[in-house]
C-alpha positions in Angstrom: 0.2 0.2 -0.2 1.5 3.4 -1.2 1.2 6.0 1.5 -0.4 9.3 0.7 1.7 12.8 1.4 -0.3 15.6 2.9 2.1 18.4 0.7 -0.1 21.1 2.2 1.8 20.6 5.8 5.0 20.6 3.8 7.1 23.2 6.1 8.4 26.8 4.7 10.9 26.1 1.9 14.0 27.6 3.1 13.4 24.7 6.7 14.7 21.8 4.6 16.6 24.0 2.0 19.4 25.2 4.1 20.2 21.5 5.3 20.5 20.7 1.6 22.7 22.8 0.6 25.7 22.5 3.1 26.2 18.9 1.1 27.9 19.7 -1.4 29.9 22.8 0.3 31.4 20.4 3.3 31.7 17.2 0.9 33.5 19.7 -1.5 36.0 20.7 2.3 36.6 16.9 2.5 37.7 16.6 -0.7 40.1 19.3 -0.6 41.2 18.0 2.9 42.0 14.9 1.3 43.7 16.3 -1.4 46.3 18.7 0.2 46.5 15.8 3.4 47.4 13.4 -0.3 48.9 9.6 1.1 48.9 10.8 4.9 45.0 11.0 4.7 44.9 7.5 3.2 47.7 5.5 5.3 45.6 6.4 8.8 41.9 7.1 10.0 43.8 8.5 12.9 45.2 11.1 11.1 44.4 14.3 11.7 43.4 15.5 8.0 41.1 11.5 8.2 39.3 12.4 11.1 38.9 16.6 9.9 37.5 15.0 6.4 35.2 12.3 8.0 33.6 14.8 10.5 33.5 17.0 7.2 31.5 14.5 5.6 29.0 12.7 8.3 28.1 16.6 10.1 28.6 18.8 7.5 27.0 16.4 4.6 25.4 13.5 5.9 23.6 14.8 9.1 22.7 18.2 7.6 20.7 16.4 4.7 19.3 13.7 7.3 18.3 16.2 9.3 16.7 18.8 6.1 15.0 15.3 5.2 13.0 14.0 8.1 11.9 18.7 8.8 10.5 17.6 5.0 9.3 14.3 5.0 8.1 13.6 8.9 5.0 16.7 8.4 3.8 15.1 4.7 3.9 11.2 5.6 4.0 10.8 8.9 1.6 13.9 9.5 3.9 15.1 12.3 5.1 18.5 12.1 8.2 19.6 13.3 8.1 21.5 16.5 8.6 25.6 15.6 9.8 24.5 12.3 11.1 27.7 10.5 12.5 29.0 14.3 14.0 25.2 14.6 15.5 25.0 11.4 17.5 28.5 11.3 18.9 27.7 14.7 19.2 23.6 14.5 21.3 24.2 10.7 23.6 27.2 12.8 24.9 25.5 15.8 25.5 22.4 13.4 27.4 24.5 10.6 29.2 26.1 13.2 30.0 23.2 15.4 31.2 21.1 12.2 33.7 24.2 11.2 35.3 24.6 14.7 35.6 20.4 14.9 37.6 20.7 11.4 39.3 23.5 12.6 39.7 21.4 15.9 41.5 18.8 14.2 43.4 20.3 11.2 45.3 22.8 14.1 45.7 20.7 17.2 44.5 23.1 19.0 42.6 21.1 22.1 40.8 24.6 23.4 38.5 24.4 20.3 37.1 20.8 20.7 34.7 21.4 23.8 33.6 24.3 22.0 32.8 22.1 18.9 31.0 19.2 20.7 29.1 21.3 22.2 27.9 23.5 19.5 26.9 20.1 17.7 25.5 18.4 20.8 23.1 21.6 21.2 21.9 21.3 17.6 21.2 17.3 18.0 19.3 18.0 21.3 16.9 20.9 19.9 16.9 18.7 16.6 15.6 15.3 18.4 14.0 17.6 21.0 11.1 19.4 17.9 11.2 16.1 16.2 10.0 13.9 19.2 7.2 16.8 20.1 6.1 16.7 16.3 6.1 12.6 16.5 4.1 12.8 19.7 1.9 15.6 18.6 1.1 13.9 15.7 -2.5 12.8 14.1 -3.8 9.2 15.0 -5.0 9.3 11.8 -1.4 9.1 10.0 -0.4 6.2 12.7 -1.8 3.6 10.2 0.4 2.8 7.4 3.2 4.8 8.3 4.5 2.5 11.6 7.1 1.2 9.8 9.6 4.7 9.2 8.4 6.4 12.7 9.6 3.2 14.1 13.0 4.0 12.1 12.7 7.4 12.7 12.9 7.2 16.5 15.6 4.3 16.8 17.2 6.5 14.3 16.9 9.8 16.6 17.9 7.6 19.7 21.3 6.7 17.8 22.0 10.4 17.2 21.7 11.2 20.6 24.1 8.3 21.6 26.0 9.3 19.3 26.4 12.6 19.9 26.8 11.3 23.6 30.0 9.5 22.6 31.5 12.2 20.6 31.1 14.6 23.2 33.3 12.7 25.9 35.8 12.2 23.1 35.9 16.1 22.1 36.0 16.4 26.1 39.4 13.9 26.2 40.8 15.8 23.9 40.4 18.9 25.6 41.2 17.6 29.0 43.6 14.4 30.4 40.5 11.9 31.3 40.8 7.9 31.9 38.6 7.1 29.1 39.2 4.0 26.8 39.4 6.5 23.6 39.5 3.2 20.7 36.4 1.6 22.5 34.5 4.8 22.7 35.8 5.9 18.8 34.8 2.5 17.7 31.1 2.6 19.5 31.1 6.4 17.8 31.7 5.4 14.8 28.4 2.8 15.0 26.2 4.0 16.8 26.6 7.2 14.3 26.7 5.0 10.9 24.8 2.0 11.2 22.6 3.4 14.3 21.1 6.9 12.9 22.8 7.5 9.7 21.5 4.0 9.1 18.8 3.8 10.1 17.5 6.7 8.7 18.7 5.8 5.2 16.1 3.0 5.4 13.8 4.6 7.3 13.5 7.2 4.5 14.1 4.8 2.2 10.5 3.5 2.7 9.3 5.9 1.4 11.6 7.6 -1.4 12.1 3.8 -2.7 9.1 3.5 -4.3 7.1 6.9 -4.3 10.2 7.9 -6.9 11.6 4.9 -8.2 8.5 3.0 -9.3 8.7 0.2 -7.3 6.9 -1.9 -5.4 6.8 -1.4 -1.1 9.6 -2.8 1.0 8.4 -6.1 2.2 6.5 -5.8 5.3 9.0 -8.9 7.5 12.2 -6.0 6.1 10.4 -2.8 7.2 8.7 -4.1 10.7 12.2 -6.2 11.6 15.1 -4.6 10.6 15.8 -1.0 12.8 15.2 -2.9 15.5 17.1 -6.2 14.8 20.0 -3.3 14.1 19.2 -1.4 17.1 19.6 -4.4 19.4 22.6 -5.5 17.6 24.0 -1.3 18.7 23.1 -2.5 22.2 25.0 -5.7 22.2 27.7 -4.5 20.5 27.9 -1.4 22.9 27.4 -3.7 26.3 30.3 -5.7 24.8 32.3 -2.7 25.6 35.2 -3.9 22.5 37.4 -2.0 20.1 37.4 -3.0 16.5 37.1 -6.8 15.7 40.5 -7.3 15.3 41.5 -6.6 18.4 38.4 -7.7 20.3 36.4 -11.4 21.1 34.7 -13.4 18.9 31.4 -12.1 19.9 32.6 -8.8 18.8 33.2 -9.7 15.9 30.1 -11.5 14.9 28.4 -8.7 16.5 30.3 -6.3 13.5 29.2 -9.0 11.3 26.2 -9.2 12.1 25.3 -5.7 11.4 26.6 -5.6 8.5 24.9 -9.0 7.1 21.9 -7.1 7.6 22.4 -3.7 5.8 23.3 -6.2 3.0 20.4 -7.8 3.5 18.5 -4.3 3.5 21.0 -4.1 0.4 19.8 -6.7 -1.5 16.4 -6.1 -1.5 16.7 -2.6 -2.3 18.3 -3.8 -5.3 15.7 -5.9 -6.2 13.2 -3.7 -6.1 14.8 -1.4 -8.0 15.4 -4.0 -11.1 11.8 -4.8 -10.4 10.7 -0.8 -10.9 8.2 -0.2 -13.8 9.9 2.3 -15.6 12.2 0.6 -18.2 14.9 3.1 -18.4 17.0 4.0 -14.6 17.3 7.8 -13.9 20.1 9.7 -12.8 18.9 8.6 -9.0 18.5 4.9 -9.8 22.3 4.7 -10.6 23.3 6.3 -7.5 20.6 4.1 -5.4 22.3 0.8 -7.4 25.9 2.4 -6.6 25.2 3.1 -2.5 23.8 -0.7 -2.3 26.6 -1.8 -4.7 29.1 -0.5 -2.2 27.5 -1.8 0.9 27.6 -5.2 -0.2 31.1 -4.6 -1.4 32.2 -3.5 1.8 31.5 -7.2 3.8 33.9 -9.4 1.9 36.5 -6.3 2.4 35.3 -6.1 5.9 36.1 -10.1 6.7 39.6 -10.0 4.8 40.7 -7.2 7.0 39.6 -9.3 10.2 41.3 -13.2 9.1 44.7 -11.7 7.4 44.4 -8.2 10.0 45.3 -5.8 7.3 45.2 -2.0 8.4 43.9 -1.0 4.3 41.1 -3.0 4.3 39.8 -0.9 7.6 40.1 2.1 5.1 38.7 0.9 2.2 35.3 -0.4 4.4 35.4 3.5 5.1 35.4 4.9 1.8 32.5 2.3 0.6 30.1 2.6 3.4 31.0 6.7 3.6 31.8 7.7 -0.1 30.3 4.7 -2.1 27.0 3.6 0.8 25.9 7.1 2.3 27.0 9.8 0.1 25.3 7.9 -3.5 22.3 7.7 -0.8 22.1 11.2 -0.4 23.0 12.5 -3.9 20.4 10.3 -5.5 17.8 11.2 -3.0 19.0 15.4 -3.4 18.8 14.9 -7.1 15.2 13.8 -6.5 14.2 16.1 -3.6 15.5 19.5 -4.4 13.9 19.8 -7.6 10.3 18.3 -6.4 10.6 20.9 -3.6 11.2 24.0 -6.1 8.5 22.7 -8.0 6.5 22.3 -5.3 6.3 25.6 -3.7 6.6 27.3 -7.4 3.6 26.3 -7.9 1.7 26.4 -4.5 2.8 30.4 -4.9 -0.1 31.1 -7.5 -3.5 30.1 -7.8 -4.0 28.3 -10.9 -1.3 26.5 -13.5 0.8 28.5 -15.1 3.4 27.5 -18.3 5.7 29.5 -16.2 6.4 27.3 -14.0 8.3 24.6 -15.6 7.7 20.9 -15.0 9.8 18.6 -11.9 11.9 17.7 -14.7 13.1 21.1 -16.2 13.8 22.0 -12.6 17.0 20.1 -12.7 17.3 17.6 -15.8 18.5 14.6 -15.7 21.1 14.7 -17.7 22.7 17.1 -15.9 22.2 14.8 -13.0 23.7 11.6 -14.9 26.5 13.1 -15.9 27.7 14.7 -12.7 27.1 10.7 -11.5 29.1 9.2 -13.7 31.8 11.7 -12.4 30.7 10.1 -8.7 31.2 6.8 -9.7 35.4 7.3 -11.2 35.4 9.4 -8.0 34.0 6.4 -5.7 36.4 4.1 -8.2 39.7 6.5 -7.5 39.0 6.3 -3.9 38.5 2.8 -3.0 41.8 1.9 -5.1 43.9 4.8 -3.1 43.1 2.9 -0.3 44.8 -0.1 -1.3 47.7 2.3 -2.7 48.1 5.6 -1.5 51.6 6.5 -3.1 50.0 6.6 -6.1 46.1 7.4 -5.9 45.3 9.6 -3.0 45.3 12.5 -4.8 44.4 11.7 -8.0 41.2 10.0 -6.2 40.9 13.4 -4.1 40.8 16.0 -6.9 38.2 13.4 -8.4 36.2 13.6 -5.7 36.6 17.6 -5.4 35.6 17.3 -8.8 31.9 15.5 -8.3 30.9 17.5 -5.6 31.5 20.9 -7.3 29.7 19.4 -10.4 26.7 18.7 -7.4 27.0 22.0 -6.3 27.1 23.4 -9.5 23.6 21.3 -10.3 22.0 22.2 -7.0 22.4 25.9 -8.0 21.5 25.8 -11.6 18.2 24.2 -10.3 17.8 27.2 -7.4 18.2 29.7 -10.6 15.4 28.2 -12.3 13.2 29.2 -9.2 14.6 32.4 -8.3 13.6 33.2 -11.9 10.0 31.3 -12.0 9.7 33.3 -8.8 10.2 36.3 -10.4 8.6 36.3 -13.4 5.7 35.0 -11.1 5.6 38.5 -9.3 6.0 40.2 -12.5 3.1 38.8 -13.8 1.4 39.7 -10.6 1.9 42.7 -10.6 0.7 43.5 -13.9 -2.2 41.9 -13.3 -3.4 43.9 -10.3 -2.3 47.3 -12.5 -4.4 46.3 -15.2 
């Protein structure tokens, strides 16, 4: 059963859009950091440039898009209007953006005094966002409960995972500013697991339950998957936390099994998604379809690389897994969503600003043509392949890979900017027509 959308409940355009605009900017910042650092950024995940680039992606790009997507999707899908939508969007965006920039500066400058400030700003942004979402979910109409329980369940667990991720990150930030007897390695790996498999992964799955059938014209996800995937993944994260170990290669067999179970769950989700996309009702794939296929394929490919790293104890395997999951799995899916959500939002708000249909308002596909998105997809694919290869051979390929990633992200930003120019032009034309009609 497909879920009806309550588009009239959409928040103001600026509420989600400001978060979406962060994505290409911070992704480009991450790419420039990798380009500047060269092989050092790929040699170890502990290098300052690797940490700065990772947080530029995960906070500046990934978290921004996830927050913007929830601000837009919850009201129209689940009937949950984010509390104080306009004010919350402005405040959360400002806190998150400034906190991310300060955190990047802290890693690059090694100034310990910056970490508490950066952590406090990011924590405040997350707490405000979770509170606003929680109030919206508590107030949502009971009439919208039916048919959206799977999405809401995934969202609630993802928000809980966000709080855990931020709490762990705050502890790590505090430990970098003053001497504390904390298990840094354990906290870092749990921070990564809760952020990637919990907050980002569960929310991506929850959003996919809606956007894959709607935008890709596929059958809905199997109910067994939508009911069980998020709770099972969350339980695996809880057990992993209770185990209290570091990386599988340095921990117990139980810890390795829990990491493996998380990967297996996400591989299962990826296989189902690929099957749905294969049976989609539109014969020719658009750019978003290609991005989603790349995302799910990257997640599946990460599993054997992770297993090789555990068995053979190869540090480079961990770097490659990170690239496959972050640049391949998450960033590919986010890029695909942006190419659907942004043009649709711009078109909807253009159309909603007039009483009758007008030829001045272009079709959705004309706001951001698929040919532009498809060209950028191939640039992204080349960059992803080079990044994976650079993980194995950083001395030769780190800078070509980073340069390709810079080009791909700037290209994405240029495509989004072209859609915004269409919106601004049409709004001005509509205002001019409205003024002329009033004069008559």
